[in-house]
HTML snippet that shows the backbone in 3Dmol.js (N, CA, C, O; Angstrom):
<script src="https://3Dmol.org/build/3Dmol-min.js"></script>
<div id="view" style="width:600px;height:400px;position:relative"></div>
<script>
const pdb = `
ATOM      1  N   MET A   1    -169.298 101.230-135.589  1.00  0.00           N
ATOM      2  CA  MET A   1    -169.605 102.635-135.790  1.00  0.00           C
ATOM      3  C   MET A   1    -168.305 103.372-136.122  1.00  0.00           C
ATOM      4  O   MET A   1    -167.216 102.958-135.723  1.00  0.00           O
ATOM      5  N   ILE A   2    -168.444 104.432-136.835  1.00  0.00           N
ATOM      6  CA  ILE A   2    -167.300 105.244-137.239  1.00  0.00           C
ATOM      7  C   ILE A   2    -166.647 105.856-136.004  1.00  0.00           C
ATOM      8  O   ILE A   2    -167.336 106.367-135.121  1.00  0.00           O
ATOM      9  N   ASN A   3    -165.324 105.804-135.943  1.00  0.00           N
ATOM     10  CA  ASN A   3    -164.573 106.496-134.907  1.00  0.00           C
ATOM     11  C   ASN A   3    -164.331 107.904-135.423  1.00  0.00           C
ATOM     12  O   ASN A   3    -163.440 108.126-136.243  1.00  0.00           O
ATOM     13  N   ILE A   4    -165.120 108.853-134.947  1.00  0.00           N
ATOM     14  CA  ILE A   4    -165.087 110.203-135.505  1.00  0.00           C
ATOM     15  C   ILE A   4    -163.752 110.895-135.253  1.00  0.00           C
ATOM     16  O   ILE A   4    -163.283 111.653-136.102  1.00  0.00           O
ATOM     17  N   GLY A   5    -163.143 110.650-134.118  1.00  0.00           N
ATOM     18  CA  GLY A   5    -161.828 111.242-133.843  1.00  0.00           C
ATOM     19  C   GLY A   5    -160.789 110.779-134.844  1.00  0.00           C
ATOM     20  O   GLY A   5    -159.974 111.568-135.323  1.00  0.00           O
ATOM     21  N   GLN A   6    -160.825 109.485-135.158  1.00  0.00           N
ATOM     22  CA  GLN A   6    -159.905 108.924-136.151  1.00  0.00           C
ATOM     23  C   GLN A   6    -160.188 109.509-137.532  1.00  0.00           C
ATOM     24  O   GLN A   6    -159.257 109.807-138.279  1.00  0.00           O
ATOM     25  N   SER A   7    -161.446 109.672-137.872  1.00  0.00           N
ATOM     26  CA  SER A   7    -161.808 110.257-139.164  1.00  0.00           C
ATOM     27  C   SER A   7    -161.294 111.689-139.287  1.00  0.00           C
ATOM     28  O   SER A   7    -160.804 112.088-140.343  1.00  0.00           O
ATOM     29  N   ILE A   8    -161.404 112.455-138.216  1.00  0.00           N
ATOM     30  CA  ILE A   8    -160.901 113.832-138.218  1.00  0.00           C
ATOM     31  C   ILE A   8    -159.385 113.822-138.375  1.00  0.00           C
ATOM     32  O   ILE A   8    -158.839 114.599-139.158  1.00  0.00           O
ATOM     33  N   ARG A   9    -158.709 112.961-137.646  1.00  0.00           N
ATOM     34  CA  ARG A   9    -157.250 112.847-137.734  1.00  0.00           C
ATOM     35  C   ARG A   9    -156.827 112.513-139.165  1.00  0.00           C
ATOM     36  O   ARG A   9    -155.899 113.118-139.700  1.00  0.00           O
ATOM     37  N   GLU A  10    -157.508 111.555-139.777  1.00  0.00           N
ATOM     38  CA  GLU A  10    -157.183 111.145-141.141  1.00  0.00           C
ATOM     39  C   GLU A  10    -157.418 112.268-142.146  1.00  0.00           C
ATOM     40  O   GLU A  10    -156.620 112.460-143.063  1.00  0.00           O
ATOM     41  N   GLU A  11    -158.507 113.006-141.978  1.00  0.00           N
ATOM     42  CA  GLU A  11    -158.800 114.114-142.892  1.00  0.00           C
ATOM     43  C   GLU A  11    -157.759 115.224-142.737  1.00  0.00           C
ATOM     44  O   GLU A  11    -157.321 115.811-143.726  1.00  0.00           O
ATOM     45  N   LEU A  12    -157.375 115.500-141.525  1.00  0.00           N
ATOM     46  CA  LEU A  12    -156.345 116.505-141.270  1.00  0.00           C
ATOM     47  C   LEU A  12    -155.040 116.104-141.965  1.00  0.00           C
ATOM     48  O   LEU A  12    -154.387 116.939-142.591  1.00  0.00           O
ATOM     49  N   ALA A  13    -154.667 114.844-141.856  1.00  0.00           N
ATOM     50  CA  ALA A  13    -153.454 114.346-142.510  1.00  0.00           C
ATOM     51  C   ALA A  13    -153.593 114.378-144.028  1.00  0.00           C
ATOM     52  O   ALA A  13    -152.652 114.741-144.733  1.00  0.00           O
ATOM     53  N   ARG A  14    -154.769 113.997-144.531  1.00  0.00           N
ATOM     54  CA  ARG A  14    -155.001 113.996-145.975  1.00  0.00           C
ATOM     55  C   ARG A  14    -154.815 115.395-146.560  1.00  0.00           C
ATOM     56  O   ARG A  14    -154.288 115.558-147.661  1.00  0.00           O
ATOM     57  N   GLN A  15    -155.253 116.392-145.810  1.00  0.00           N
ATOM     58  CA  GLN A  15    -155.129 117.780-146.252  1.00  0.00           C
ATOM     59  C   GLN A  15    -153.762 118.379-145.932  1.00  0.00           C
ATOM     60  O   GLN A  15    -153.479 119.529-146.268  1.00  0.00           O
ATOM     61  N   GLU A  16    -152.928 117.585-145.283  1.00  0.00           N
ATOM     62  CA  GLU A  16    -151.592 118.032-144.871  1.00  0.00           C
ATOM     63  C   GLU A  16    -151.669 119.287-144.000  1.00  0.00           C
ATOM     64  O   GLU A  16    -150.898 120.233-144.160  1.00  0.00           O
ATOM     65  N   ARG A  17    -152.622 119.255-143.080  1.00  0.00           N
ATOM     66  CA  ARG A  17    -152.811 120.342-142.118  1.00  0.00           C
ATOM     67  C   ARG A  17    -152.302 119.880-140.763  1.00  0.00           C
ATOM     68  O   ARG A  17    -152.227 118.682-140.488  1.00  0.00           O
ATOM     69  N   THR A  18    -151.958 120.831-139.933  1.00  0.00           N
ATOM     70  CA  THR A  18    -151.454 120.506-138.600  1.00  0.00           C
ATOM     71  C   THR A  18    -152.552 120.663-137.553  1.00  0.00           C
ATOM     72  O   THR A  18    -153.580 121.300-137.786  1.00  0.00           O
ATOM     73  N   VAL A  19    -152.304 120.070-136.410  1.00  0.00           N
ATOM     74  CA  VAL A  19    -153.200 120.230-135.270  1.00  0.00           C
ATOM     75  C   VAL A  19    -153.255 121.704-134.872  1.00  0.00           C
ATOM     76  O   VAL A  19    -154.316 122.212-134.508  1.00  0.00           O
ATOM     77  N   SER A  20    -152.128 122.382-134.939  1.00  0.00           N
ATOM     78  CA  SER A  20    -152.089 123.814-134.615  1.00  0.00           C
ATOM     79  C   SER A  20    -152.983 124.616-135.552  1.00  0.00           C
ATOM     80  O   SER A  20    -153.677 125.536-135.119  1.00  0.00           O
ATOM     81  N   TRP A  21    -152.964 124.268-136.835  1.00  0.00           N
ATOM     82  CA  TRP A  21    -153.808 124.952-137.823  1.00  0.00           C
ATOM     83  C   TRP A  21    -155.281 124.774-137.462  1.00  0.00           C
ATOM     84  O   TRP A  21    -156.040 125.743-137.442  1.00  0.00           O
ATOM     85  N   LEU A  22    -155.683 123.534-137.177  1.00  0.00           N
ATOM     86  CA  LEU A  22    -157.075 123.264-136.838  1.00  0.00           C
ATOM     87  C   LEU A  22    -157.472 123.974-135.545  1.00  0.00           C
ATOM     88  O   LEU A  22    -158.563 124.536-135.453  1.00  0.00           O
ATOM     89  N   ALA A  23    -156.601 123.949-134.565  1.00  0.00           N
ATOM     90  CA  ALA A  23    -156.888 124.628-133.295  1.00  0.00           C
ATOM     91  C   ALA A  23    -157.120 126.116-133.526  1.00  0.00           C
ATOM     92  O   ALA A  23    -158.037 126.705-132.953  1.00  0.00           O
ATOM     93  N   LYS A  24    -156.295 126.713-134.358  1.00  0.00           N
ATOM     94  CA  LYS A  24    -156.448 128.142-134.652  1.00  0.00           C
ATOM     95  C   LYS A  24    -157.779 128.414-135.342  1.00  0.00           C
ATOM     96  O   LYS A  24    -158.469 129.376-135.004  1.00  0.00           O
ATOM     97  N   LYS A  25    -158.142 127.570-136.309  1.00  0.00           N
ATOM     98  CA  LYS A  25    -159.400 127.740-137.032  1.00  0.00           C
ATOM     99  C   LYS A  25    -160.615 127.567-136.118  1.00  0.00           C
ATOM    100  O   LYS A  25    -161.641 128.221-136.304  1.00  0.00           O
ATOM    101  N   LEU A  26    -160.486 126.680-135.130  1.00  0.00           N
ATOM    102  CA  LEU A  26    -161.584 126.416-134.192  1.00  0.00           C
ATOM    103  C   LEU A  26    -161.555 127.344-132.982  1.00  0.00           C
ATOM    104  O   LEU A  26    -162.448 127.307-132.135  1.00  0.00           O
ATOM    105  N   ASN A  27    -160.524 128.171-132.912  1.00  0.00           N
ATOM    106  CA  ASN A  27    -160.342 129.084-131.783  1.00  0.00           C
ATOM    107  C   ASN A  27    -160.272 128.320-130.458  1.00  0.00           C
ATOM    108  O   ASN A  27    -160.957 128.645-129.489  1.00  0.00           O
ATOM    109  N   CYS A  28    -159.422 127.299-130.456  1.00  0.00           N
ATOM    110  CA  CYS A  28    -159.209 126.525-129.232  1.00  0.00           C
ATOM    111  C   CYS A  28    -157.725 126.146-129.164  1.00  0.00           C
ATOM    112  O   CYS A  28    -156.932 126.568-130.006  1.00  0.00           O
ATOM    113  N   THR A  29    -157.369 125.367-128.182  1.00  0.00           N
ATOM    114  CA  THR A  29    -155.973 124.969-128.024  1.00  0.00           C
ATOM    115  C   THR A  29    -155.682 123.656-128.743  1.00  0.00           C
ATOM    116  O   THR A  29    -156.594 122.905-129.090  1.00  0.00           O
ATOM    117  N   ARG A  30    -154.409 123.398-128.957  1.00  0.00           N
ATOM    118  CA  ARG A  30    -153.996 122.121-129.542  1.00  0.00           C
ATOM    119  C   ARG A  30    -154.434 120.975-128.652  1.00  0.00           C
ATOM    120  O   ARG A  30    -154.822 119.918-129.149  1.00  0.00           O
ATOM    121  N   ALA A  31    -154.378 121.170-127.348  1.00  0.00           N
ATOM    122  CA  ALA A  31    -154.773 120.114-126.408  1.00  0.00           C
ATOM    123  C   ALA A  31    -156.228 119.713-126.625  1.00  0.00           C
ATOM    124  O   ALA A  31    -156.561 118.530-126.544  1.00  0.00           O
ATOM    125  N   VAL A  32    -157.091 120.677-126.900  1.00  0.00           N
ATOM    126  CA  VAL A  32    -158.502 120.387-127.159  1.00  0.00           C
ATOM    127  C   VAL A  32    -158.630 119.552-128.430  1.00  0.00           C
ATOM    128  O   VAL A  32    -159.387 118.583-128.460  1.00  0.00           O
ATOM    129  N   VAL A  33    -157.899 119.919-129.474  1.00  0.00           N
ATOM    130  CA  VAL A  33    -157.955 119.170-130.731  1.00  0.00           C
ATOM    131  C   VAL A  33    -157.455 117.745-130.518  1.00  0.00           C
ATOM    132  O   VAL A  33    -158.060 116.798-131.023  1.00  0.00           O
ATOM    133  N   TYR A  34    -156.366 117.580-129.780  1.00  0.00           N
ATOM    134  CA  TYR A  34    -155.863 116.234-129.507  1.00  0.00           C
ATOM    135  C   TYR A  34    -156.896 115.410-128.729  1.00  0.00           C
ATOM    136  O   TYR A  34    -157.052 114.216-128.984  1.00  0.00           O
ATOM    137  N   ARG A  35    -157.603 116.042-127.780  1.00  0.00           N
ATOM    138  CA  ARG A  35    -158.647 115.337-127.028  1.00  0.00           C
ATOM    139  C   ARG A  35    -159.790 114.917-127.952  1.00  0.00           C
ATOM    140  O   ARG A  35    -160.316 113.811-127.830  1.00  0.00           O
ATOM    141  N   ILE A  36    -160.172 115.796-128.868  1.00  0.00           N
ATOM    142  CA  ILE A  36    -161.232 115.485-129.830  1.00  0.00           C
ATOM    143  C   ILE A  36    -160.835 114.272-130.658  1.00  0.00           C
ATOM    144  O   ILE A  36    -161.638 113.360-130.855  1.00  0.00           O
ATOM    145  N   MET A  37    -159.606 114.261-131.139  1.00  0.00           N
ATOM    146  CA  MET A  37    -159.152 113.175-132.004  1.00  0.00           C
ATOM    147  C   MET A  37    -158.970 111.862-131.253  1.00  0.00           C
ATOM    148  O   MET A  37    -158.874 110.799-131.868  1.00  0.00           O
ATOM    149  N   ALA A  38    -158.924 111.933-129.940  1.00  0.00           N
ATOM    150  CA  ALA A  38    -158.775 110.722-129.131  1.00  0.00           C
ATOM    151  C   ALA A  38    -160.124 110.083-128.798  1.00  0.00           C
ATOM    152  O   ALA A  38    -160.176 108.984-128.246  1.00  0.00           O
ATOM    153  N   LYS A  39    -161.217 110.781-129.138  1.00  0.00           N
ATOM    154  CA  LYS A  39    -162.552 110.301-128.773  1.00  0.00           C
ATOM    155  C   LYS A  39    -163.236 109.553-129.906  1.00  0.00           C
ATOM    156  O   LYS A  39    -162.941 109.759-131.083  1.00  0.00           O
ATOM    157  N   ASN A  40    -164.156 108.681-129.519  1.00  0.00           N
ATOM    158  CA  ASN A  40    -165.031 107.995-130.475  1.00  0.00           C
ATOM    159  C   ASN A  40    -166.169 108.890-130.928  1.00  0.00           C
ATOM    160  O   ASN A  40    -166.670 108.751-132.044  1.00  0.00           O
ATOM    161  N   SER A  41    -166.578 109.806-130.065  1.00  0.00           N
ATOM    162  CA  SER A  41    -167.697 110.689-130.367  1.00  0.00           C
ATOM    163  C   SER A  41    -167.408 112.071-129.797  1.00  0.00           C
ATOM    164  O   SER A  41    -166.632 112.224-128.853  1.00  0.00           O
ATOM    165  N   ILE A  42    -168.056 113.081-130.398  1.00  0.00           N
ATOM    166  CA  ILE A  42    -167.872 114.446-129.912  1.00  0.00           C
ATOM    167  C   ILE A  42    -169.200 115.191-129.990  1.00  0.00           C
ATOM    168  O   ILE A  42    -170.163 114.713-130.590  1.00  0.00           O
ATOM    169  N   ASP A  43    -169.233 116.354-129.382  1.00  0.00           N
ATOM    170  CA  ASP A  43    -170.382 117.238-129.386  1.00  0.00           C
ATOM    171  C   ASP A  43    -170.764 117.600-130.825  1.00  0.00           C
ATOM    172  O   ASP A  43    -169.886 117.869-131.645  1.00  0.00           O
ATOM    173  N   THR A  44    -172.049 117.608-131.135  1.00  0.00           N
ATOM    174  CA  THR A  44    -172.483 117.881-132.507  1.00  0.00           C
ATOM    175  C   THR A  44    -172.130 119.294-132.969  1.00  0.00           C
ATOM    176  O   THR A  44    -171.802 119.489-134.139  1.00  0.00           O
ATOM    177  N   ALA A  45    -172.192 120.271-132.084  1.00  0.00           N
ATOM    178  CA  ALA A  45    -171.830 121.637-132.469  1.00  0.00           C
ATOM    179  C   ALA A  45    -170.359 121.702-132.869  1.00  0.00           C
ATOM    180  O   ALA A  45    -170.008 122.363-133.847  1.00  0.00           O
ATOM    181  N   MET A  46    -169.502 121.019-132.119  1.00  0.00           N
ATOM    182  CA  MET A  46    -168.090 121.000-132.461  1.00  0.00           C
ATOM    183  C   MET A  46    -167.867 120.242-133.766  1.00  0.00           C
ATOM    184  O   MET A  46    -167.042 120.647-134.585  1.00  0.00           O
ATOM    185  N   LEU A  47    -168.592 119.150-133.964  1.00  0.00           N
ATOM    186  CA  LEU A  47    -168.452 118.395-135.209  1.00  0.00           C
ATOM    187  C   LEU A  47    -168.884 119.248-136.405  1.00  0.00           C
ATOM    188  O   LEU A  47    -168.281 119.167-137.475  1.00  0.00           O
ATOM    189  N   ALA A  48    -169.908 120.050-136.229  1.00  0.00           N
ATOM    190  CA  ALA A  48    -170.345 120.950-137.297  1.00  0.00           C
ATOM    191  C   ALA A  48    -169.248 121.954-137.627  1.00  0.00           C
ATOM    192  O   ALA A  48    -168.968 122.206-138.799  1.00  0.00           O
ATOM    193  N   ARG A  49    -168.633 122.523-136.612  1.00  0.00           N
ATOM    194  CA  ARG A  49    -167.543 123.483-136.836  1.00  0.00           C
ATOM    195  C   ARG A  49    -166.376 122.826-137.557  1.00  0.00           C
ATOM    196  O   ARG A  49    -165.810 123.403-138.486  1.00  0.00           O
ATOM    197  N   ILE A  50    -166.017 121.628-137.133  1.00  0.00           N
ATOM    198  CA  ILE A  50    -164.908 120.906-137.753  1.00  0.00           C
ATOM    199  C   ILE A  50    -165.245 120.564-139.202  1.00  0.00           C
ATOM    200  O   ILE A  50    -164.390 120.671-140.081  1.00  0.00           O
ATOM    201  N   SER A  51    -166.479 120.157-139.451  1.00  0.00           N
ATOM    202  CA  SER A  51    -166.914 119.834-140.815  1.00  0.00           C
ATOM    203  C   SER A  51    -166.734 121.036-141.738  1.00  0.00           C
ATOM    204  O   SER A  51    -166.233 120.901-142.854  1.00  0.00           O
ATOM    205  N   VAL A  52    -167.142 122.201-141.270  1.00  0.00           N
ATOM    206  CA  VAL A  52    -167.022 123.419-142.074  1.00  0.00           C
ATOM    207  C   VAL A  52    -165.549 123.760-142.311  1.00  0.00           C
ATOM    208  O   VAL A  52    -165.154 124.049-143.440  1.00  0.00           O
ATOM    209  N   VAL A  53    -164.752 123.728-141.267  1.00  0.00           N
ATOM    210  CA  VAL A  53    -163.335 124.078-141.387  1.00  0.00           C
ATOM    211  C   VAL A  53    -162.597 123.134-142.333  1.00  0.00           C
ATOM    212  O   VAL A  53    -161.791 123.572-143.154  1.00  0.00           O
ATOM    213  N   LEU A  54    -162.875 121.848-142.215  1.00  0.00           N
ATOM    214  CA  LEU A  54    -162.177 120.870-143.047  1.00  0.00           C
ATOM    215  C   LEU A  54    -162.871 120.633-144.393  1.00  0.00           C
ATOM    216  O   LEU A  54    -162.320 119.958-145.263  1.00  0.00           O
ATOM    217  N   GLY A  55    -164.069 121.181-144.565  1.00  0.00           N
ATOM    218  CA  GLY A  55    -164.781 121.015-145.822  1.00  0.00           C
ATOM    219  C   GLY A  55    -165.213 119.582-146.074  1.00  0.00           C
ATOM    220  O   GLY A  55    -165.244 119.131-147.219  1.00  0.00           O
ATOM    221  N   ARG A  56    -165.545 118.871-145.018  1.00  0.00           N
ATOM    222  CA  ARG A  56    -165.977 117.472-145.126  1.00  0.00           C
ATOM    223  C   ARG A  56    -167.175 117.269-144.206  1.00  0.00           C
ATOM    224  O   ARG A  56    -167.115 117.589-143.019  1.00  0.00           O
ATOM    225  N   ASN A  57    -168.250 116.744-144.753  1.00  0.00           N
ATOM    226  CA  ASN A  57    -169.464 116.552-143.971  1.00  0.00           C
ATOM    227  C   ASN A  57    -169.403 115.227-143.219  1.00  0.00           C
ATOM    228  O   ASN A  57    -169.798 114.185-143.742  1.00  0.00           O
ATOM    229  N   PHE A  58    -168.910 115.279-142.002  1.00  0.00           N
ATOM    230  CA  PHE A  58    -168.813 114.082-141.183  1.00  0.00           C
ATOM    231  C   PHE A  58    -170.201 113.553-140.812  1.00  0.00           C
ATOM    232  O   PHE A  58    -170.361 112.357-140.565  1.00  0.00           O
ATOM    233  N   PHE A  59    -171.196 114.428-140.771  1.00  0.00           N
ATOM    234  CA  PHE A  59    -172.559 114.012-140.449  1.00  0.00           C
ATOM    235  C   PHE A  59    -173.116 113.060-141.507  1.00  0.00           C
ATOM    236  O   PHE A  59    -173.801 112.092-141.175  1.00  0.00           O
ATOM    237  N   SER A  60    -172.824 113.331-142.767  1.00  0.00           N
ATOM    238  CA  SER A  60    -173.340 112.454-143.819  1.00  0.00           C
ATOM    239  C   SER A  60    -172.726 111.068-143.708  1.00  0.00           C
ATOM    240  O   SER A  60    -173.389 110.071-143.997  1.00  0.00           O
ATOM    241  N   GLU A  61    -171.481 110.996-143.296  1.00  0.00           N
ATOM    242  CA  GLU A  61    -170.826 109.697-143.111  1.00  0.00           C
ATOM    243  C   GLU A  61    -171.454 108.931-141.948  1.00  0.00           C
ATOM    244  O   GLU A  61    -171.671 107.722-142.029  1.00  0.00           O
ATOM    245  N   LEU A  62    -171.738 109.648-140.877  1.00  0.00           N
ATOM    246  CA  LEU A  62    -172.401 109.013-139.736  1.00  0.00           C
ATOM    247  C   LEU A  62    -173.809 108.569-140.116  1.00  0.00           C
ATOM    248  O   LEU A  62    -174.257 107.492-139.722  1.00  0.00           O
ATOM    249  N   SER A  63    -174.502 109.405-140.884  1.00  0.00           N
ATOM    250  CA  SER A  63    -175.848 109.074-141.326  1.00  0.00           C
ATOM    251  C   SER A  63    -175.842 107.830-142.216  1.00  0.00           C
ATOM    252  O   SER A  63    -176.709 106.966-142.081  1.00  0.00           O
ATOM    253  N   ALA A  64    -174.882 107.738-143.110  1.00  0.00           N
ATOM    254  CA  ALA A  64    -174.770 106.564-143.979  1.00  0.00           C
ATOM    255  C   ALA A  64    -174.525 105.309-143.149  1.00  0.00           C
ATOM    256  O   ALA A  64    -175.078 104.248-143.438  1.00  0.00           O
ATOM    257  N   GLU A  65    -173.706 105.433-142.130  1.00  0.00           N
ATOM    258  CA  GLU A  65    -173.423 104.300-141.236  1.00  0.00           C
ATOM    259  C   GLU A  65    -174.700 103.850-140.526  1.00  0.00           C
ATOM    260  O   GLU A  65    -174.967 102.653-140.415  1.00  0.00           O
ATOM    261  N   ILE A  66    -175.474 104.800-140.056  1.00  0.00           N
ATOM    262  CA  ILE A  66    -176.737 104.473-139.387  1.00  0.00           C
ATOM    263  C   ILE A  66    -177.683 103.816-140.369  1.00  0.00           C
ATOM    264  O   ILE A  66    -178.350 102.840-140.026  1.00  0.00           O
ATOM    265  N   GLY A  67    -177.753 104.336-141.594  1.00  0.00           N
ATOM    266  CA  GLY A  67    -178.609 103.754-142.622  1.00  0.00           C
ATOM    267  C   GLY A  67    -178.260 102.299-142.900  1.00  0.00           C
ATOM    268  O   GLY A  67    -179.147 101.457-143.036  1.00  0.00           O
ATOM    269  N   ARG A  68    -176.963 102.004-142.985  1.00  0.00           N
ATOM    270  CA  ARG A  68    -176.538 100.615-143.203  1.00  0.00           C
ATOM    271  C   ARG A  68    -176.975  99.728-142.048  1.00  0.00           C
ATOM    272  O   ARG A  68    -177.411  98.595-142.255  1.00  0.00           O
ATOM    273  N   ARG A  69    -176.859 100.242-140.843  1.00  0.00           N
ATOM    274  CA  ARG A  69    -177.277  99.450-139.680  1.00  0.00           C
ATOM    275  C   ARG A  69    -178.780  99.219-139.663  1.00  0.00           C
ATOM    276  O   ARG A  69    -179.241  98.128-139.328  1.00  0.00           O
ATOM    277  N   LEU A  70    -179.535 100.230-140.018  1.00  0.00           N
ATOM    278  CA  LEU A  70    -180.992 100.103-140.035  1.00  0.00           C
ATOM    279  C   LEU A  70    -181.454  99.157-141.135  1.00  0.00           C
ATOM    280  O   LEU A  70    -182.476  98.484-140.999  1.00  0.00           O
ATOM    281  N   ASP A  71    -180.703  99.111-142.210  1.00  0.00           N
ATOM    282  CA  ASP A  71    -181.035  98.208-143.316  1.00  0.00           C
ATOM    283  C   ASP A  71    -180.626  96.765-143.019  1.00  0.00           C
ATOM    284  O   ASP A  71    -180.891  95.862-143.812  1.00  0.00           O
ATOM    285  N   GLY A  72    -179.987  96.562-141.885  1.00  0.00           N
ATOM    286  CA  GLY A  72    -179.573  95.221-141.493  1.00  0.00           C
ATOM    287  C   GLY A  72    -178.319  94.737-142.164  1.00  0.00           C
ATOM    288  O   GLY A  72    -177.979  93.558-142.067  1.00  0.00           O
ATOM    289  N   LYS A  73    -177.616  95.629-142.848  1.00  0.00           N
ATOM    290  CA  LYS A  73    -176.390  95.235-143.529  1.00  0.00           C
ATOM    291  C   LYS A  73    -175.215  95.097-142.571  1.00  0.00           C
ATOM    292  O   LYS A  73    -174.208  94.459-142.880  1.00  0.00           O
ATOM    293  N   GLU A  74    -175.363  95.704-141.416  1.00  0.00           N
ATOM    294  CA  GLU A  74    -174.272  95.661-140.430  1.00  0.00           C
ATOM    295  C   GLU A  74    -174.875  95.666-139.044  1.00  0.00           C
ATOM    296  O   GLU A  74    -175.742  96.490-138.755  1.00  0.00           O
ATOM    297  N   ARG A  75    -174.454  94.800-138.209  1.00  0.00           N
ATOM    298  CA  ARG A  75    -174.964  94.737-136.824  1.00  0.00           C
ATOM    299  C   ARG A  75    -173.838  94.553-135.861  1.00  0.00           C
ATOM    300  O   ARG A  75    -174.065  94.477-134.653  1.00  0.00           O
TER     301      ARG A  75
END
`;
const viewer = $3Dmol.createViewer("view");
viewer.addModel(pdb, "pdb");
viewer.setStyle({}, {cartoon: {color: "spectrum"}});
viewer.zoomTo();
viewer.render();
</script>
């Protein structure tokens, strides 16, 4: 399964954005962002907010992963 924290970290780096920038956009602390990036999974409401801020639909990636598993391509 996709490690969503790692995906967020990679997208942040790809955009050359800082943890401080993301924390400000999410109206939270840097510590919260670091905790999010350390997790395999996060709250869907927070993932929606992060998706909007970063302009990347993490839900579609998770959905594609589930689809592959349901199709038996990955177990």
